[in-house]
C-alpha positions as CSV (number, residue, x, y, z in Angstrom):
1,M,30.8,-3.6,15.2
2,E,32.2,-0.3,15.8
3,L,34.3,-1.7,18.5
4,S,35.2,-4.7,17.1
5,A,37.0,-2.5,14.1
6,A,38.5,-0.2,16.5
7,E,41.9,0.7,16.9
8,T,42.3,-0.2,20.9
9,R,44.7,-1.2,23.7
10,D,41.7,-2.7,25.9
11,L,41.0,-6.4,25.2
12,Y,37.1,-7.4,24.5
13,Y,36.5,-11.3,24.7
14,V,33.4,-13.6,24.0
15,A,33.1,-17.4,24.6
16,V,30.8,-18.9,22.3
17,C,29.5,-22.3,21.9
18,G,27.1,-23.3,19.2
19,G,26.8,-19.8,18.0
20,E,25.5,-18.7,21.4
21,V,27.8,-16.3,23.4
22,F,27.9,-17.7,26.9
23,A,30.9,-15.5,28.6
24,Y,32.4,-11.7,28.2
25,G,35.5,-10.8,29.4
26,M,37.0,-7.8,29.5
27,L,40.3,-5.9,30.1
28,R,39.4,-1.9,29.9
29,G,41.2,1.3,30.9
30,W,44.4,1.4,29.0
31,D,43.0,3.8,26.4
32,E,41.8,6.5,29.0
33,G,45.6,6.3,30.2
34,W,44.9,4.1,33.0
35,E,48.0,2.1,33.9
36,V,46.2,-0.6,36.4
37,P,43.4,-2.0,33.4
38,S,40.1,-3.3,35.0
39,L,39.0,-6.6,34.7
40,G,34.5,-7.1,33.8
41,I,33.5,-10.7,33.1
42,A,30.2,-11.9,32.9
43,V,29.4,-15.6,32.4
44,H,25.6,-16.7,31.5
45,P,23.5,-18.7,34.3
46,Q,23.5,-21.7,32.5
47,W,27.1,-22.1,32.7
48,H,27.5,-21.4,36.1
49,G,29.3,-24.2,38.4
50,R,31.4,-25.7,35.4
51,G,34.8,-23.7,36.4
52,L,34.4,-21.4,33.2
53,A,34.3,-17.9,35.1
54,V,38.2,-18.9,36.8
55,A,39.2,-20.4,33.3
56,F,38.3,-17.1,31.8
57,M,39.6,-15.1,34.6
58,Q,43.1,-16.8,34.2
59,F,42.7,-16.2,30.7
60,L,42.4,-12.1,31.5
61,H,45.4,-12.0,33.4
62,V,47.8,-14.2,31.1
63,A,46.5,-11.7,28.6
64,A,46.6,-8.7,30.6
65,R,50.4,-9.9,31.6
66,A,51.1,-10.2,27.7
67,R,49.9,-6.5,27.6
68,G,52.1,-5.8,30.0
69,A,50.0,-4.8,33.1
70,S,51.8,-5.6,36.6
71,R,48.2,-5.4,38.5
72,I,44.5,-5.7,37.6
73,R,41.6,-3.7,39.3
74,L,37.8,-4.9,39.7
75,K,34.7,-3.8,41.4
76,V,32.4,-6.1,42.8
77,G,28.9,-5.4,44.6
78,K,28.9,-6.2,48.4
79,A,25.6,-8.1,48.1
80,N,27.1,-10.3,45.0
81,A,28.8,-13.5,47.5
82,R,29.6,-15.6,44.2
83,S,31.3,-13.0,42.7
84,M,33.1,-12.0,45.2
85,H,33.9,-15.6,46.2
86,L,35.3,-16.3,42.3
87,C,37.6,-13.2,42.4
88,E,39.2,-14.2,46.1
89,R,39.9,-17.6,44.7
90,C,41.7,-16.3,42.1
91,G,43.6,-14.3,44.3
92,Y,42.3,-10.7,44.8
93,A,42.9,-8.5,47.7
94,F,39.5,-6.6,48.3
95,E,39.3,-3.0,50.1
96,P,35.9,-1.1,50.8
97,L,35.3,1.2,47.6
98,N,31.8,2.8,48.8
99,D,28.5,1.7,50.9
100,E,27.8,-0.8,48.0
101,E,30.8,-1.7,46.4
102,Q,34.8,-3.2,47.1
103,L,37.5,-3.0,45.2
104,G,39.5,-5.6,44.3
105,F,43.4,-5.7,43.2
106,L,45.6,-8.8,42.1
107,D,49.3,-8.2,41.2
108,L,50.3,-10.0,38.3
C-alpha cells in the first residue's frame, strides 16, 4: 500500500478480473533520474496466449509517451524465448548485456 500512496513519476499498473490480479506492468527509473524508463511486465500463465501481454505492452508504450519518454528499455533473459519473441513482436531491438541477459530498446 505504501507504493500506491507515494508520489512518484514511475508508473505501476495491474490488470484485474473478478478480483484476481492476472497481469502487472511498470515503467520505472524516472524517480532515479533516468531519461529512459525500464519496462517490466508479468502475466499469469493461465492468461498466456490470449494477446494480453502485447496489449498491455502497447498500453505501457502509450503511457511512456504520455509521460514524455522517447525510448523504453527492458532486460530479458537469453533463455526466455517466450519473452524474447513477445518483445521482438512489439518492436524491441536487442543487444547482449551479459552472458545471461539481453538489453532491449524501443524508440517511441
